[in-house]
C-alpha positions in Angstrom: 9.6 11.4 -8.0 11.8 8.9 -7.3 10.5 6.1 -5.1 12.9 6.7 -2.7 11.7 10.4 -2.1 8.1 8.9 -2.2 9.1 6.3 0.6 10.7 9.3 2.7 7.5 11.4 2.4 5.0 8.5 3.2 7.2 7.4 6.1 7.5 10.9 7.7 4.0 11.8 7.3 2.3 8.6 8.5 5.1 6.7 10.1 6.9 3.7 9.1 4.5 0.9 9.9 1.4 2.9 9.2 2.8 4.1 5.7 3.9 0.9 4.6 0.2 -0.6 5.4 -1.6 2.1 3.7 0.6 1.8 0.7 -0.1 -2.2 0.6 -3.8 -2.4 2.0 -5.7 0.7 1.0 -7.3 1.0 -2.1 -7.4 4.2 -4.1 -10.5 4.5 -6.2 -8.9 7.5 -8.2 -6.1 5.0 -8.8 -8.5 2.4 -10.5 -9.3 0.7 -7.2 -5.9 -0.4 -6.9 -3.7 0.1 -3.7 -0.8 2.7 -4.1 1.7 -0.3 -4.2 -0.2 -1.8 -7.1 -0.4 1.5 -8.9 3.3 2.1 -8.8 4.1 -1.5 -9.7 1.7 -0.8 -12.8 3.8 2.4 -13.7 2.1 5.3 -12.0 4.3 7.8 -11.0 5.0 7.8 -7.4 4.2 11.4 -7.0 0.8 11.1 -8.3 0.1 8.1 -5.7 1.6 10.3 -3.0 -1.3 13.2 -4.0 -4.0 10.7 -4.1 -2.5 9.3 -0.5 -2.7 13.2 0.6 -6.2 13.6 -0.7 -7.5 10.5 1.0 -6.0 11.3 4.3 -6.6 15.1 4.5 -2.8 16.0 4.5 -2.3 19.6 4.2 -1.7 20.8 1.1 1.8 22.2 1.6 3.0 18.9 2.7 2.3 17.4 -0.8 
C-alpha cells in the first residue's frame, strides 16, 4: 500500500486531526510498542499499520 493511500484511508475513517494524532501518538503493541508513524518509518508496510489501527479501534472489517 502506498503511503498516500494509507493517509487517505486514515483521514477518511478517523478524520484528519484525530487520524494524525493516532498515527503519531498511539502506541501499537503489535508493532513492537511503536506508534504507527514509527513503524512506517522503520519500514513496516503501511497496510499492516492500517490493519492494526483498524483492529485497535474496532473498525468494521469491510473497511480494512
